C-alpha positions as CSV (number, residue, x, y, z in Angstrom):
1,M,-17.8,-32.3,-81.6
2,S,-17.1,-36.5,-81.3
3,N,-20.1,-38.3,-80.0
4,S,-18.2,-39.2,-76.7
5,T,-17.8,-35.6,-75.9
6,S,-21.5,-34.7,-76.8
7,K,-23.8,-37.2,-74.9
8,P,-21.9,-35.6,-71.0
9,L,-22.7,-31.8,-73.3
10,K,-26.6,-33.1,-73.6
11,G,-26.8,-34.2,-70.2
12,I,-25.3,-31.2,-68.3
13,L,-28.1,-29.4,-70.6
14,Y,-30.9,-32.0,-69.3
15,A,-29.8,-32.0,-65.9
16,A,-30.0,-27.7,-66.1
17,I,-33.5,-27.6,-67.7
18,T,-34.4,-30.3,-64.6
19,A,-32.4,-27.6,-61.6
20,A,-34.8,-24.8,-63.4
21,L,-37.9,-26.5,-63.3
22,W,-37.2,-27.9,-59.9
23,G,-36.3,-23.9,-58.7
24,V,-39.7,-22.7,-59.6
25,L,-41.7,-25.9,-58.2
26,A,-41.7,-25.3,-54.4
27,V,-42.9,-21.7,-55.0
28,A,-45.6,-23.1,-57.6
29,L,-46.5,-26.0,-55.0
30,K,-46.7,-23.1,-52.0
31,V,-49.4,-21.9,-54.1
32,S,-51.3,-24.3,-54.9
33,L,-51.7,-25.4,-51.6
34,Q,-54.5,-23.2,-50.7
35,D,-57.0,-24.6,-52.5
36,V,-55.9,-28.3,-53.4
37,S,-54.7,-30.7,-50.6
38,P,-51.5,-32.2,-50.7
39,V,-52.8,-35.2,-51.8
40,G,-55.0,-33.9,-54.3
41,I,-52.0,-31.7,-56.0
42,T,-49.6,-34.6,-56.5
43,W,-51.9,-36.9,-57.7
44,F,-52.8,-34.4,-60.4
45,R,-49.6,-34.1,-61.4
46,F,-48.9,-37.6,-62.0
47,S,-52.3,-38.2,-63.9
48,L,-51.2,-35.4,-66.4
49,A,-47.8,-36.2,-66.7
50,F,-49.3,-40.0,-67.5
51,L,-52.1,-38.8,-69.5
52,G,-49.8,-36.3,-71.6
53,L,-46.8,-38.9,-71.9
54,T,-49.3,-41.6,-72.9
55,I,-50.6,-39.7,-75.8
56,Y,-48.0,-39.0,-77.5
57,Y,-46.6,-43.0,-77.5
58,I,-50.1,-43.9,-78.8
59,W,-49.5,-41.6,-81.4
60,K,-45.3,-42.7,-81.7
61,K,-44.4,-45.5,-80.5
62,P,-47.6,-47.5,-79.2
63,G,-44.9,-50.7,-78.5
64,Y,-43.6,-48.9,-76.2
65,L,-47.1,-49.5,-73.7
66,R,-46.0,-53.1,-73.2
67,I,-44.3,-51.9,-69.7
68,L,-47.4,-51.1,-68.7
69,R,-48.7,-54.8,-69.0
70,K,-45.8,-56.5,-66.6
71,P,-43.4,-53.9,-65.3
72,P,-40.4,-54.8,-64.1
73,L,-39.9,-54.5,-60.3
74,L,-36.8,-52.3,-60.3
75,L,-39.3,-49.8,-61.9
76,I,-42.3,-50.5,-58.9
77,L,-39.9,-50.0,-56.5
78,A,-38.8,-46.6,-58.5
79,S,-42.7,-45.6,-58.5
80,V,-43.4,-46.2,-54.6
81,C,-40.8,-44.0,-54.2
82,L,-41.3,-41.4,-56.3
83,G,-43.9,-41.4,-54.9
84,I,-43.3,-41.1,-51.7
85,N,-40.9,-38.2,-52.2
86,Y,-43.6,-35.9,-53.9
87,I,-46.0,-36.2,-51.1
88,G,-43.2,-35.9,-48.5
89,F,-41.7,-32.8,-50.1
90,I,-45.3,-31.2,-50.4
91,K,-45.9,-32.0,-47.4
92,G,-42.7,-30.1,-46.5
93,V,-43.4,-27.5,-48.4
94,H,-46.9,-27.0,-47.0
95,L,-45.5,-27.2,-43.3
96,T,-42.5,-24.8,-43.9
97,S,-42.1,-22.7,-47.3
98,P,-40.4,-23.4,-50.3
99,G,-37.1,-22.0,-49.4
100,I,-36.6,-23.7,-45.9
101,A,-38.0,-27.4,-48.2
102,Q,-36.0,-26.4,-51.1
103,I,-32.4,-26.5,-48.4
104,F,-32.9,-29.5,-46.7
105,I,-34.2,-31.4,-49.8
106,Q,-30.3,-31.2,-51.2
107,T,-30.2,-34.3,-48.6
108,G,-31.4,-35.9,-51.6
109,P,-28.4,-35.5,-54.1
110,V,-25.9,-35.9,-51.8
111,L,-27.3,-39.7,-50.7
112,L,-27.3,-40.7,-54.1
113,A,-23.2,-39.4,-54.4
114,V,-22.7,-41.7,-51.1
115,S,-24.7,-44.5,-52.8
116,G,-21.8,-44.5,-55.3
117,F,-19.5,-45.3,-52.4
118,L,-21.9,-47.9,-50.7
119,F,-23.5,-49.8,-54.0
120,F,-21.1,-48.9,-56.8
121,K,-17.6,-49.8,-54.4
122,E,-16.1,-46.0,-55.1
123,K,-13.3,-44.3,-53.4
124,A,-14.9,-41.7,-51.2
125,I,-11.7,-39.3,-51.0
126,S,-11.3,-37.5,-47.6
127,R,-12.8,-33.9,-49.6
128,Q,-15.9,-35.9,-49.6
129,I,-16.0,-36.7,-46.3
130,I,-15.8,-33.4,-44.5
131,G,-18.6,-32.0,-46.9
132,F,-20.5,-34.8,-45.8
133,L,-20.1,-33.7,-42.7
134,I,-19.8,-30.2,-43.7
135,V,-24.1,-30.7,-45.1
136,I,-24.9,-32.3,-41.5
137,A,-23.4,-29.3,-39.4
138,G,-25.2,-26.9,-42.2
139,L,-28.5,-28.5,-42.0
140,I,-28.4,-28.5,-38.1
141,L,-27.4,-24.9,-37.5
142,F,-29.9,-24.1,-40.7
143,Y,-32.9,-25.9,-39.0
144,Y,-32.4,-24.0,-35.6
145,E,-31.9,-20.4,-36.9
146,Q,-35.2,-20.4,-39.0
147,G,-36.7,-21.8,-36.0
148,T,-36.6,-18.9,-34.2
149,F,-39.1,-17.4,-36.5
150,Q,-42.0,-20.0,-35.7
151,P,-41.9,-20.3,-31.8
152,A,-45.0,-20.8,-31.3
153,N,-45.1,-23.4,-34.2
154,N,-42.1,-25.6,-33.7
155,K,-43.9,-28.8,-33.6
156,T,-45.3,-28.2,-37.2
157,Y,-42.1,-26.9,-38.4
158,T,-40.4,-30.3,-37.5
159,T,-42.4,-32.3,-38.9
160,G,-42.1,-30.8,-42.7
161,I,-38.9,-31.0,-41.9
162,L,-38.8,-34.7,-41.4
163,W,-41.3,-34.8,-44.4
164,V,-38.9,-33.4,-46.7
165,M,-36.1,-35.3,-45.6
166,I,-38.3,-38.8,-46.3
167,A,-38.7,-36.7,-49.6
168,A,-34.3,-36.7,-50.1
169,V,-34.0,-40.4,-48.9
170,T,-36.5,-42.0,-51.1
171,W,-35.4,-39.4,-54.5
172,A,-31.8,-41.1,-53.9
173,G,-33.3,-44.6,-53.8
174,Y,-35.8,-43.3,-56.8
175,A,-32.3,-42.0,-58.7
176,L,-30.0,-45.0,-58.4
177,L,-32.8,-47.1,-59.2
178,I,-33.2,-45.3,-62.1
179,K,-29.7,-45.4,-62.9
180,I,-30.0,-49.1,-62.9
181,L,-33.3,-49.5,-65.4
182,L,-31.5,-47.2,-67.5
183,Q,-29.2,-49.8,-68.4
184,R,-32.3,-51.4,-70.2
185,F,-34.9,-48.9,-71.3
186,P,-35.4,-45.9,-72.8
187,P,-35.9,-43.3,-70.4
188,M,-39.5,-41.9,-70.9
189,Q,-40.3,-45.4,-71.4
190,L,-39.8,-46.0,-67.8
191,N,-42.1,-42.5,-66.9
192,L,-45.1,-44.5,-67.9
193,V,-45.0,-46.6,-65.1
194,I,-43.0,-44.0,-62.7
195,F,-46.0,-41.6,-63.3
196,G,-48.7,-44.0,-64.0
197,L,-48.7,-46.2,-61.0
198,P,-48.4,-43.4,-58.0
199,A,-51.6,-42.0,-60.1
200,L,-53.6,-44.9,-59.5
201,F,-52.3,-45.1,-55.5
202,F,-53.1,-41.7,-54.7
203,L,-56.6,-41.5,-56.6
204,P,-58.8,-43.0,-53.8
205,F,-57.7,-40.2,-51.4
206,V,-58.3,-37.1,-53.5
207,E,-61.0,-34.9,-52.7
208,F,-62.4,-34.0,-55.6
209,R,-64.3,-30.8,-55.0
210,D,-61.0,-28.9,-54.3
211,F,-60.7,-28.7,-58.0
212,L,-64.3,-27.4,-58.3
213,S,-63.4,-23.5,-56.9
214,L,-60.6,-23.6,-59.1
215,S,-60.1,-20.1,-60.4
216,F,-58.8,-19.9,-64.1
217,V,-55.2,-18.5,-62.7
218,D,-55.4,-21.8,-60.5
219,W,-55.8,-24.0,-63.0
220,L,-53.0,-22.7,-65.1
221,I,-50.4,-23.0,-61.9
222,M,-52.1,-27.1,-61.5
223,I,-51.4,-27.7,-65.5
224,F,-48.2,-26.3,-64.6
225,L,-47.1,-28.4,-62.4
226,G,-48.1,-31.4,-64.0
227,L,-46.2,-30.1,-66.6
228,N,-42.7,-29.8,-64.6
229,T,-43.6,-33.4,-63.7
230,L,-43.8,-34.6,-67.3
231,I,-40.9,-32.4,-68.5
232,A,-38.3,-32.1,-65.8
233,Y,-38.4,-36.2,-64.9
234,G,-38.2,-36.6,-68.5
235,T,-35.1,-34.6,-68.8
236,L,-33.4,-35.7,-65.0
237,S,-33.8,-39.3,-66.8
238,L,-32.2,-38.1,-70.5
239,A,-29.7,-36.2,-67.9
240,I,-28.9,-39.4,-66.1
241,Q,-28.1,-41.3,-68.9
242,N,-26.0,-39.1,-70.8
243,T,-23.5,-38.2,-67.7
244,E,-22.4,-39.7,-64.7
245,A,-24.7,-39.4,-61.2
246,N,-22.4,-37.0,-59.9
247,K,-22.5,-34.4,-62.5
248,V,-26.2,-34.2,-62.6
249,S,-26.2,-34.0,-58.8
250,V,-23.8,-31.4,-59.0
251,I,-26.6,-29.2,-60.7
252,L,-29.6,-30.1,-59.3
253,I,-28.2,-28.6,-56.3
254,L,-27.8,-25.4,-57.4
255,N,-31.9,-25.0,-57.9
256,P,-32.3,-23.6,-54.0
257,I,-30.9,-20.5,-55.4
258,L,-33.6,-19.9,-58.4
259,T,-36.1,-20.8,-55.5
260,F,-34.7,-18.0,-53.1
261,G,-34.4,-15.2,-55.4
262,I,-38.1,-16.3,-56.6
263,M,-39.0,-15.6,-52.8
264,G,-36.9,-12.7,-52.6
265,L,-38.5,-10.6,-55.4
266,I,-42.2,-11.6,-54.1
267,N,-40.6,-9.9,-50.7
268,L,-40.0,-7.1,-52.0
269,T,-43.1,-6.4,-53.6
270,K,-45.2,-7.3,-50.8
271,A,-47.6,-9.8,-52.1
272,T,-50.4,-11.2,-50.2
273,W,-51.1,-14.5,-52.3
274,I,-48.2,-16.0,-50.7
275,T,-47.0,-16.8,-47.3
276,H,-43.5,-14.8,-46.8
277,E,-40.2,-16.2,-45.7
278,H,-37.9,-14.9,-43.6
279,Y,-34.2,-15.2,-43.4
280,T,-30.8,-13.5,-41.0
281,L,-27.7,-13.5,-42.6
282,L,-26.5,-16.4,-40.3
283,S,-29.4,-18.6,-41.9
284,L,-28.4,-17.5,-45.2
285,L,-24.8,-18.1,-44.2
286,W,-26.1,-21.7,-43.1
287,A,-27.7,-22.4,-46.3
288,S,-24.9,-21.5,-48.6
289,V,-22.9,-23.9,-45.9
290,V,-24.9,-26.7,-47.3
291,L,-24.9,-26.1,-50.3
292,A,-21.1,-25.6,-50.3
293,G,-20.9,-29.1,-48.5
294,A,-22.7,-31.1,-50.7
295,L,-20.3,-29.7,-53.7
296,L,-17.4,-31.2,-52.0
297,T,-19.5,-34.1,-51.4
298,I,-20.9,-35.1,-55.0
299,L,-17.8,-33.3,-57.2
300,R,-15.3,-36.4,-57.8
301,P,-11.5,-35.9,-58.3
302,G,-10.8,-34.8,-62.0
303,R,-7.9,-36.6,-62.6
304,K,-9.0,-40.5,-61.5
305,K,-10.9,-42.4,-64.0
306,I,-14.3,-44.2,-63.2
307,N,-15.7,-47.4,-64.5
308,K,-12.9,-48.1,-67.4
309,T,-14.2,-50.4,-69.6
310,G,-12.7,-52.5,-72.6
């Protein structure tokens, strides 16, 4: 297999790992929110990921740590975007549910695809425009259908959706900036700043007493969340480095299917350690419409060659 062929395949594999980790992530976040605040969880995730990566580079490539002294401005902006994305998504999960948050966060990959038209002068075909409109329509219909389950908490539900949408926009900004930075830096070196800066920013707002009452199982979940950050964003950076951003986005939008599946199994077991989700056939239909529209928006026509060089 030639290197030109293996690189896209590696990118697809890395993106699939990221999608799987994110599919489980929303459920784990919902469970951990029973004991620790959104800010506390977010800080812990970034801190553990930064600590693990720093120890690795002290041992293997200490020269990579130089980026911490004077990080590029675009990298600082990417770190800010990801920090906002994390806090926005976990607040959205807290105020709504894992499945609902996963549907609305798919706006992020769609916006990343749209950024190609805005910033890289890629030509949008009619199918992609239609797909984008389908996403908007699907989100609106899904929002109103799911809103029927929380008439007493409609304001909370709406606030949660707004947080998720903020997370989606900032994720697209993060991914766009990373795509530019990967032309100059190795992906995991960038993550030293990506993880470290938000950990530093959220530190003053952490209530450490929340961590004192955690059980052994609670700590396992927290450690999983931190490792999820380290591994998922490492594989995401590698995916973007090895294949086109639109292909990465196509795979990432499939992660809600895993989240819905996990929550469906939890509902069947009648577990009491997490709030159950409620969906009608219509809400599942509108969720499918969102994903289908996202696919139409992100997929490019295969017969066209993009970014020719030489």
